[in-house]
C-alpha positions as CSV (number, residue, x, y, z in Angstrom):
1,M,-12.1,-25.5,9.0
2,I,-9.2,-25.4,11.4
3,S,-8.5,-27.1,14.7
4,T,-9.3,-25.8,18.2
5,T,-5.5,-25.4,18.9
6,D,-5.2,-23.0,15.9
7,I,-8.3,-21.1,16.9
8,V,-6.9,-20.6,20.4
9,I,-3.6,-19.3,18.9
10,T,-5.4,-16.9,16.7
11,I,-7.6,-15.5,19.4
12,A,-4.6,-15.2,21.8
13,Y,-2.7,-13.2,19.1
14,I,-5.5,-10.8,18.5
15,L,-5.9,-10.1,22.2
16,F,-2.2,-9.6,22.5
17,I,-2.0,-7.1,19.7
18,V,-5.0,-5.1,21.0
19,T,-3.5,-5.1,24.5
20,I,-0.1,-3.9,23.3
21,G,-1.8,-1.2,21.1
22,L,-3.9,0.1,24.0
23,W,-1.0,0.1,26.5
24,T,1.4,1.8,24.1
25,G,-1.1,4.4,23.0
26,T,-2.4,5.4,26.4
27,R,0.9,5.2,28.3
28,K,1.8,8.7,29.5
29,K,3.0,10.5,32.6
30,K,0.6,11.1,35.4
31,N,-1.8,14.0,34.8
32,E,-0.3,14.5,31.3
33,E,-2.8,15.2,28.5
34,I,-1.9,13.6,25.1
35,T,-1.1,16.3,22.5
36,S,-2.1,16.3,18.9
37,G,1.6,16.0,17.8
38,E,2.0,13.0,20.0
39,Y,-1.3,11.4,18.8
40,F,-0.9,12.0,15.1
41,L,2.9,11.9,14.6
42,A,4.2,10.0,17.7
43,G,5.9,13.2,18.9
44,K,8.4,13.0,15.9
45,S,10.4,10.4,17.8
46,L,10.5,7.4,15.3
47,K,13.9,5.9,14.4
48,W,14.8,4.2,11.1
49,P,14.1,0.6,12.0
50,M,10.6,1.5,13.3
51,I,9.9,3.6,10.2
52,G,11.1,0.9,7.8
53,L,9.1,-1.8,9.4
54,A,6.0,0.4,9.8
55,L,6.1,1.4,6.1
56,F,6.3,-2.2,5.1
57,A,3.5,-3.3,7.5
58,T,1.2,-0.4,6.3
59,N,1.8,-1.4,2.7
60,I,1.6,-5.2,3.1
61,S,-1.7,-6.4,4.4
62,C,-3.8,-9.5,4.4
63,L,-4.9,-8.3,0.9
64,H,-1.3,-8.7,-0.3
65,L,-0.9,-12.2,1.1
66,V,-4.1,-13.3,-0.4
67,S,-4.0,-11.4,-3.8
68,L,-0.3,-11.9,-4.5
69,A,-0.7,-15.7,-3.9
70,Q,-3.6,-15.6,-6.3
71,S,-1.6,-13.7,-8.9
72,G,1.3,-16.2,-8.4
73,F,-1.2,-19.0,-9.2
74,D,-2.8,-17.2,-12.2
75,S,0.2,-15.4,-13.8
76,G,3.3,-16.4,-12.0
77,L,5.9,-13.9,-10.8
78,L,4.6,-11.1,-13.0
79,N,2.7,-9.0,-10.3
80,G,5.9,-9.2,-8.3
81,N,6.8,-6.1,-10.3
82,F,4.6,-4.1,-7.9
83,E,6.8,-5.1,-5.0
84,W,10.2,-4.7,-6.7
85,M,9.4,-1.5,-8.5
86,A,8.5,-0.1,-5.1
87,A,12.2,-0.1,-4.2
88,F,12.9,2.5,-6.9
89,T,10.1,4.8,-5.7
90,L,11.3,4.4,-2.1
91,I,14.7,5.7,-3.3
92,L,12.9,8.7,-4.8
93,L,11.1,9.2,-1.5
94,A,14.4,9.1,0.5
95,L,16.4,11.3,-1.9
96,L,13.9,13.9,-3.3
97,F,10.8,14.2,-1.2
98,I,11.8,13.6,2.5
99,P,14.1,16.6,2.8
100,F,11.2,18.9,1.9
101,Y,8.7,17.1,4.1
102,I,11.0,17.1,7.2
103,R,12.5,20.5,6.8
104,S,9.2,22.2,6.3
105,G,7.8,20.7,9.5
106,I,4.5,19.7,7.9
107,S,2.0,17.4,9.6
108,T,0.3,16.2,6.5
109,L,1.0,16.1,2.7
110,P,-2.0,18.4,1.9
111,D,-0.2,20.9,4.2
112,F,2.8,20.6,1.9
113,L,0.7,21.3,-1.1
114,E,-0.7,24.5,0.5
115,R,2.8,25.7,1.2
116,R,4.0,24.9,-2.4
117,Y,0.8,25.9,-4.2
118,N,-2.4,27.1,-2.4
119,R,-5.2,26.2,0.0
120,A,-7.5,24.8,-2.8
121,C,-4.8,22.2,-3.6
122,R,-4.6,21.3,0.1
123,D,-8.4,20.8,0.4
124,W,-8.6,18.7,-2.8
125,L,-5.7,16.4,-1.8
126,A,-7.1,16.0,1.8
127,F,-10.4,14.9,0.3
128,I,-8.8,12.5,-2.2
129,S,-6.4,11.1,0.4
130,I,-9.3,10.3,2.8
131,L,-11.3,8.7,0.0
132,S,-8.4,6.6,-1.2
133,A,-7.5,5.5,2.4
134,I,-11.1,4.3,2.9
135,I,-11.3,2.4,-0.4
136,I,-7.7,1.2,-1.0
137,H,-6.2,0.7,2.4
138,I,-9.3,-0.3,4.4
139,A,-12.1,-1.6,2.3
140,F,-10.0,-3.9,0.0
141,S,-8.1,-5.2,3.1
142,F,-11.4,-6.0,4.8
143,L,-12.5,-7.8,1.7
144,A,-9.4,-10.0,1.6
145,G,-9.6,-10.7,5.4
146,G,-13.2,-11.5,5.2
147,I,-12.6,-14.1,2.4
148,V,-9.9,-15.8,4.5
149,L,-11.8,-15.9,7.8
150,E,-15.0,-17.1,6.1
151,T,-13.0,-20.0,4.4
152,L,-11.1,-20.9,7.6
153,F,-13.7,-20.5,10.3
154,G,-17.0,-20.7,8.4
155,I,-18.0,-17.3,9.8
156,D,-20.0,-15.0,7.6
157,M,-17.6,-12.6,5.9
158,Y,-19.3,-9.4,7.1
159,V,-19.5,-10.6,10.7
160,S,-15.8,-11.3,10.9
161,I,-15.0,-8.0,9.3
162,V,-17.1,-6.1,11.8
163,V,-15.3,-7.9,14.7
164,I,-11.8,-7.2,13.3
165,A,-12.8,-3.6,12.5
166,S,-14.0,-3.0,16.1
167,L,-10.8,-4.5,17.7
168,T,-8.4,-2.7,15.3
169,G,-10.3,0.6,15.6
170,L,-10.2,0.3,19.4
171,Y,-6.4,0.6,19.9
172,T,-5.9,2.8,16.8
173,I,-8.5,5.4,17.6
174,I,-7.5,5.5,21.3
175,G,-3.7,5.2,20.9
176,G,-2.8,7.2,17.8
177,L,0.4,6.8,15.7
178,R,2.6,5.5,18.4
179,A,0.2,2.6,19.1
180,V,0.0,2.0,15.3
181,V,3.8,1.9,14.7
182,V,4.6,-0.3,17.7
183,T,1.9,-2.9,16.7
184,E,3.0,-2.6,13.1
185,I,6.6,-3.6,14.0
186,I,5.3,-6.7,15.8
187,Q,2.9,-7.5,13.0
188,S,5.6,-7.1,10.4
189,L,7.7,-9.7,12.1
190,V,4.8,-12.1,12.5
191,L,3.7,-11.6,8.9
192,I,7.1,-12.2,7.5
193,T,7.7,-15.3,9.7
194,G,4.3,-16.7,8.7
195,A,4.9,-16.1,5.0
196,I,8.4,-17.8,5.2
197,I,6.8,-20.8,7.0
198,I,4.3,-21.5,4.2
199,T,6.9,-20.8,1.5
200,V,9.2,-23.5,3.0
201,F,6.4,-26.1,3.3
202,A,5.2,-25.4,-0.2
203,W,8.7,-25.6,-1.6
204,N,9.3,-28.9,0.1
205,K,6.0,-30.2,-1.2
206,V,6.9,-29.1,-4.8
207,G,10.2,-31.0,-4.6
208,G,12.6,-28.3,-5.8
209,W,13.2,-25.9,-8.6
210,D,13.9,-28.6,-11.3
211,H,10.6,-30.4,-10.6
212,M,8.8,-27.0,-10.8
213,T,10.3,-26.1,-14.1
214,A,9.6,-29.5,-15.5
215,I,5.9,-29.1,-14.8
216,L,5.9,-25.6,-16.2
217,Q,7.4,-26.8,-19.4
218,K,4.9,-29.6,-19.6
219,E,2.1,-27.1,-19.1
220,N,3.7,-24.7,-21.6
221,A,3.8,-22.1,-18.8
222,M,7.5,-21.1,-18.5
223,D,6.5,-17.5,-18.8
224,K,5.2,-17.7,-15.2
225,L,8.9,-17.4,-14.1
226,S,9.4,-14.2,-16.1
227,M,9.1,-10.7,-14.5
228,I,9.5,-8.9,-17.8
229,R,6.9,-9.7,-20.6
230,P,7.1,-8.6,-24.2
231,I,5.0,-5.7,-25.7
232,G,1.5,-6.9,-26.5
233,D,1.5,-9.6,-23.7
234,K,-2.1,-10.7,-23.0
235,S,-1.6,-9.9,-19.3
236,G,-1.5,-6.1,-20.2
237,M,1.7,-6.0,-18.1
238,S,4.4,-5.8,-20.7
239,W,7.8,-4.4,-19.7
240,I,6.9,-1.0,-21.2
241,A,3.6,-0.9,-19.3
242,V,5.4,-1.7,-16.1
243,F,8.3,0.8,-16.5
244,L,6.0,3.6,-17.8
245,G,2.9,3.0,-15.7
246,Y,4.2,1.9,-12.4
247,P,6.1,5.1,-11.5
248,V,2.8,7.0,-11.8
249,L,1.2,4.6,-9.3
250,G,4.3,4.2,-7.2
251,I,5.2,7.9,-6.7
252,W,1.7,8.6,-5.6
253,Y,1.5,5.6,-3.3
254,W,5.0,5.8,-1.7
255,C,5.8,9.6,-2.0
256,A,2.5,11.4,-1.9
257,D,0.0,9.2,0.0
258,Q,-0.7,10.3,3.6
259,T,-1.3,6.8,4.9
260,I,2.3,5.8,3.9
261,V,4.2,9.0,4.3
262,Q,2.8,9.6,7.8
263,R,5.4,7.2,9.2
264,V,8.1,9.3,7.7
265,L,6.6,12.5,9.0
266,G,7.0,11.1,12.5
267,A,10.7,10.6,12.1
268,K,13.2,11.8,14.7
269,D,15.2,13.6,12.0
270,E,15.9,13.6,8.3
271,N,18.5,10.9,8.4
272,H,16.2,8.5,10.2
273,A,13.5,9.3,7.7
274,R,15.7,8.6,4.7
275,V,17.4,5.5,6.0
276,G,14.0,4.1,7.3
277,S,12.5,4.5,3.8
278,L,15.5,2.7,2.2
279,F,15.3,0.0,4.8
280,C,11.7,-0.6,3.7
281,G,13.1,-0.8,0.1
282,F,15.3,-3.7,1.0
283,I,12.5,-5.5,2.8
284,K,10.3,-5.1,-0.3
285,I,12.6,-7.6,-2.1
286,L,11.1,-10.3,0.1
287,P,7.4,-10.4,-1.1
288,V,8.2,-11.9,-4.5
289,F,9.8,-14.9,-2.8
290,I,7.4,-15.3,0.2
291,F,4.1,-13.9,-1.1
292,V,4.1,-14.4,-4.9
293,L,6.2,-17.6,-5.3
294,P,4.0,-19.6,-2.9
295,G,1.1,-19.0,-5.3
296,L,3.2,-20.4,-8.2
297,F,4.0,-23.4,-6.0
298,A,0.3,-23.9,-5.5
299,Y,-0.2,-24.0,-9.3
300,I,2.5,-26.6,-9.5
301,L,0.9,-28.7,-6.8
302,Y,-2.5,-28.4,-8.5
303,K,-1.1,-29.5,-11.9
304,S,0.8,-32.4,-10.3
305,G,-2.4,-33.6,-8.5
306,T,-1.1,-33.1,-5.0
307,M,-3.4,-30.2,-4.0
308,D,-7.2,-30.3,-4.0
309,L,-8.9,-27.2,-5.3
310,S,-12.3,-28.6,-5.6
311,S,-13.7,-26.3,-3.0
312,L,-12.8,-23.3,-5.2
313,Q,-14.6,-24.6,-8.2
314,T,-18.0,-23.2,-9.2
315,V,-20.2,-23.6,-12.3
316,G,-20.4,-20.6,-14.4
317,A,-23.4,-19.2,-16.3
318,N,-22.3,-21.1,-19.4
319,G,-22.3,-24.4,-17.5
320,K,-18.5,-24.7,-17.5
321,T,-16.5,-25.2,-14.3
322,V,-14.8,-22.0,-13.1
323,L,-11.9,-21.9,-10.6
324,N,-12.2,-19.0,-8.2
325,T,-8.6,-18.5,-7.1
326,K,-9.2,-15.8,-4.5
327,G,-9.1,-18.5,-1.8
328,I,-5.9,-20.2,-2.9
329,Y,-3.8,-18.9,0.0
330,T,-6.3,-20.2,2.5
331,L,-6.3,-23.6,1.0
332,M,-2.5,-23.7,1.1
333,I,-2.6,-23.0,4.8
334,T,-5.1,-25.7,5.6
335,Q,-3.6,-28.4,3.2
336,L,0.1,-27.8,3.6
337,L,0.6,-27.0,7.3
338,P,0.2,-29.1,10.5
339,K,-1.9,-28.0,13.5
340,G,-0.4,-25.2,15.5
341,L,1.3,-23.7,12.5
342,V,-2.0,-23.0,10.9
343,G,-2.8,-20.7,13.8
344,I,0.4,-18.9,13.3
345,L,-0.3,-18.3,9.6
346,V,-3.8,-17.1,10.5
347,A,-2.2,-14.7,13.0
348,A,0.1,-13.5,10.2
349,L,-2.9,-12.8,7.9
350,L,-4.6,-10.9,10.7
351,S,-1.3,-9.0,11.3
352,G,-1.4,-7.7,7.8
353,L,-5.1,-6.9,7.9
354,M,-4.9,-5.1,11.2
355,S,-1.7,-3.1,10.5
356,Q,-3.0,-1.9,7.1
357,I,-6.3,-0.8,8.6
358,A,-4.6,0.8,11.7
359,G,-2.3,2.9,9.5
360,A,-5.1,4.1,7.3
361,L,-7.3,5.0,10.2
362,N,-4.5,7.1,11.8
363,S,-3.9,9.0,8.5
364,I,-7.6,9.6,8.1
365,A,-7.8,11.0,11.7
366,T,-4.8,13.2,10.9
367,L,-6.2,14.6,7.7
368,S,-9.7,15.2,9.1
369,S,-8.3,17.1,12.1
370,Y,-5.5,19.1,10.6
371,D,-6.6,19.7,7.1
372,L,-10.3,19.9,7.4
373,Y,-11.5,20.7,10.9
374,K,-8.7,23.0,12.0
375,R,-9.0,25.0,8.8
376,F,-12.4,26.2,9.8
377,K,-11.6,26.4,13.5
378,P,-7.9,27.4,13.7
379,E,-8.0,28.0,17.5
380,T,-9.1,24.4,18.2
381,S,-7.4,22.8,21.2
382,D,-5.2,19.7,21.0
383,K,-7.8,17.8,23.0
384,K,-10.6,18.7,20.5
385,L,-8.4,17.8,17.5
386,V,-7.7,14.4,18.9
387,S,-11.4,13.9,19.5
388,V,-12.3,14.9,15.9
389,G,-9.7,12.5,14.6
390,R,-11.1,9.6,16.6
391,W,-14.6,10.3,15.4
392,S,-13.4,10.5,11.8
393,A,-11.7,7.2,12.1
394,G,-14.8,5.6,13.4
395,I,-16.9,7.0,10.5
396,A,-14.3,5.8,8.0
397,L,-14.6,2.3,9.3
398,A,-18.4,2.3,8.8
399,V,-18.1,3.7,5.2
400,S,-15.4,1.2,4.2
401,I,-17.6,-1.7,5.3
402,A,-20.6,-0.3,3.3
403,L,-18.4,-0.4,0.1
404,L,-17.5,-4.1,0.3
405,P,-20.3,-5.5,-1.9
406,L,-19.2,-3.1,-4.7
407,L,-15.5,-4.0,-4.5
408,N,-16.2,-7.7,-4.3
409,S,-17.2,-7.7,-8.0
410,Y,-13.5,-7.8,-9.0
411,Q,-12.3,-11.2,-10.1
412,S,-8.8,-10.5,-8.8
413,L,-8.3,-8.4,-5.7
414,F,-4.9,-7.2,-6.7
415,E,-6.1,-6.2,-10.1
416,G,-9.0,-4.3,-8.4
417,I,-6.9,-2.3,-6.1
418,N,-4.4,-1.3,-8.8
419,D,-7.2,-0.5,-11.2
420,V,-8.6,2.0,-8.7
421,I,-5.1,3.5,-8.0
422,A,-4.4,3.9,-11.7
423,H,-7.3,6.4,-12.0
424,I,-6.6,8.2,-8.8
425,A,-2.8,8.6,-8.9
426,P,-2.0,10.6,-12.1
427,P,-3.0,14.1,-11.1
428,I,-1.5,13.8,-7.7
429,T,1.8,12.4,-9.0
430,C,1.9,15.2,-11.5
431,V,1.5,18.1,-9.1
432,F,4.0,16.7,-6.7
433,L,6.7,15.9,-9.3
434,L,6.3,19.3,-11.1
435,G,6.0,21.1,-7.8
436,V,9.3,19.7,-6.6
437,F,11.3,20.0,-9.9
438,W,9.7,22.8,-11.9
439,K,10.1,26.4,-10.6
440,K,7.3,27.7,-12.8
441,A,4.7,25.2,-11.6
442,S,2.0,27.6,-10.4
443,A,-0.8,27.3,-7.8
444,K,-3.6,27.8,-10.4
445,G,-1.9,25.2,-12.7
446,A,-1.8,22.6,-9.9
447,Q,-5.3,23.5,-8.8
448,Y,-6.8,22.9,-12.3
449,T,-4.7,19.8,-12.8
450,L,-6.0,18.2,-9.6
451,L,-9.6,19.1,-10.5
452,L,-9.6,18.2,-14.2
453,G,-7.2,15.2,-13.8
454,S,-9.5,13.7,-11.1
455,I,-12.6,14.3,-13.2
456,I,-11.0,12.7,-16.3
457,G,-9.7,9.7,-14.3
458,A,-13.1,9.2,-12.7
459,S,-14.8,9.4,-16.1
460,V,-12.5,6.9,-17.6
461,F,-13.1,4.6,-14.7
462,V,-16.8,4.8,-15.0
463,V,-16.8,4.2,-18.7
464,N,-14.6,1.1,-18.2
465,K,-17.0,-0.3,-15.6
466,L,-20.2,0.4,-17.6
467,Y,-19.0,-0.6,-21.1
468,G,-15.8,-2.6,-20.4
469,A,-13.8,-3.9,-23.4
470,E,-16.5,-2.7,-25.9
471,T,-14.8,0.7,-26.0
472,I,-11.3,1.8,-27.1
473,I,-10.7,3.0,-23.6
474,G,-11.6,-0.4,-22.2
475,K,-8.9,-2.1,-24.3
476,I,-6.1,-0.1,-22.7
477,P,-4.3,-1.9,-19.9
478,F,-4.7,-0.1,-16.6
479,M,-0.9,0.5,-16.3
480,M,-0.7,2.2,-19.7
481,M,-3.9,4.1,-18.8
482,A,-2.2,5.5,-15.7
483,F,0.7,6.7,-17.9
484,Y,-1.6,8.3,-20.5
485,L,-3.6,10.1,-17.8
486,F,-0.4,11.3,-16.2
487,C,0.7,12.7,-19.6
488,I,-2.6,14.5,-19.9
489,C,-2.2,16.0,-16.4
490,V,1.3,17.2,-17.2
491,F,0.0,18.9,-20.3
492,I,-2.8,20.5,-18.3
493,Q,-0.5,21.8,-15.5
494,V,2.1,23.2,-17.9
495,I,-0.5,25.0,-20.0
496,F,-2.3,26.5,-17.0
497,S,1.1,27.4,-15.3
498,Y,1.8,29.6,-18.3
499,I,-1.7,31.0,-18.4
500,Y,-1.5,31.8,-14.7
501,P,2.2,32.4,-14.0
502,V,3.6,31.4,-10.7
503,K,3.8,34.0,-7.8
504,H,6.1,32.5,-5.2
505,T,5.6,33.1,-1.6
506,T,8.3,33.1,1.1
507,Q,7.4,29.4,1.8
508,S,7.0,28.2,-1.8
509,E,10.2,29.6,-3.2
510,V,12.3,27.2,-1.1
511,L,10.1,24.1,-1.8
512,Y,11.5,23.1,-5.2
513,W,14.9,21.7,-6.2
514,S,16.9,23.9,-8.5
515,S,18.6,20.8,-9.9
516,I,18.3,17.0,-9.5
517,W,21.6,17.0,-7.7
518,E,20.6,19.5,-5.0
519,P,19.0,17.0,-2.7
520,L,22.2,15.0,-2.6
521,K,24.2,17.8,-1.0
522,S,23.2,16.7,2.5
523,K,26.1,14.5,3.8
524,G,24.0,12.1,5.9
525,W,25.4,9.6,8.3
526,S,28.9,8.3,7.7
527,G,29.7,4.7,6.9
528,I,27.3,1.9,5.8
529,G,24.3,3.9,7.1
530,N,24.8,6.7,4.6
531,Y,21.7,7.2,2.6
532,K,23.7,7.6,-0.7
533,F,25.5,4.3,-0.2
534,L,22.3,2.5,0.7
535,S,20.5,3.9,-2.4
536,V,23.3,2.7,-4.7
537,L,23.4,-0.7,-3.0
538,L,19.6,-1.1,-3.4
539,L,19.8,-0.1,-7.1
540,V,22.5,-2.7,-7.7
541,I,20.6,-5.5,-6.0
542,M,17.4,-4.7,-7.9
543,G,19.3,-4.6,-11.2
544,V,20.8,-8.0,-10.6
545,L,17.4,-9.5,-9.6
546,Y,15.7,-8.1,-12.7
547,I,18.4,-9.5,-14.9
548,Y,18.1,-12.9,-13.4
549,F,14.3,-13.0,-13.6
550,K,13.9,-11.2,-16.9
């Protein structure tokens, strides 16, 4: 439980964010009606700092703070690969995908698939995007937030979730993308500040790097400092699994997921979109040090007897004591920080939770209005589209809360969310990659790939959940499973593209690159802000980091 001072700080922060969101989203000239373009895409006025911070805030939620700390405690820096590998996919977004998205003037990614392939592909992606936003971006975030608030305040998890959902939904549903982005910028800064605070306190408590490595050696756990594990590693996250499996997950998440890419679609121009994406890539270096590493510090403090985890211990069915590490970040907050700072850290956690949910709700509203409702009623007015979007976001909130008991069965939240992504991403990654780089990728080929790939992925997921490790499928790590499913999808699309040859339209014949170098012909800004320079710089930095933490 936390002090009255910290509770006051937390409540004040929540009210501040809701007020800012409502003020930003509803601010307009006298007698001016908000348009659908303004509501869903912020009037295409976003500049690179806003885009970079908004991308980071939409990606990093309370789930990440809680689950990455848990993974740091359980397996060390290993899951930091999900953060650092994101830098490479953000480079792909900036170099290869953004030019198509911006130049074609699309409002949603399903819209892009219709222009490149056909209407059936658009419908399927819209459905999958809404489903994934509800499960991955909202429900899992609610789960993490509920665990934290229940531990800190003693409030029932579902009660706290409903309250946060109502407040976040209020300014998101009313204010649209501009309200989301402005609040995300504030929340990114609060979240990063809070994470740095707990990292510093934990580091001081540990007593430095030498003391940490001494305890790791004593516990025979030096592999916790390694980002690259050998083939056959019991974690299932060997170097080959990471470098083959992550791109499948990452390209879908960063380059083809509406919730993420919507920030890019609201960019002022192509250069702002590209540099904003790369700026996010640089920020993604931080989570390993301020989200994952604190969890490892907690492990050191636990092993050295200076951190009490008795409240996380439960007795299993076999009578043995089991440590439920989902609440490790919460205990770090309450045991390592003084009064006042605890309130700031809770505000940081709520920042992540609210920004993730806000971003997902806005993308759901956009998809529901543009890709579903407007298709059947093309003459719909802007006012009606905004209304449909708001109702869709409200329904999505209710559905995500209903899914919480099912998702809470995962022992690790981070493992749970990536397990779901591994079975959703392969067909979408496939049709986007082949669509952008292969001239012969046909509409029917993509249509069958999305349908069959999704069915196969869902079937594998169900088999794993029902029979677990008893089957051959159940023994395959989820990262490698993502890669295998991707290969199957590529095979399906190639075969069907030859069976049903491509017939390009005026739109589709300009929506693929004739070579990998073609996207680089755009000069971009001069000087240090040039997207080519920033891409190379980010690649060099990531290479150095991986060599050091190999």
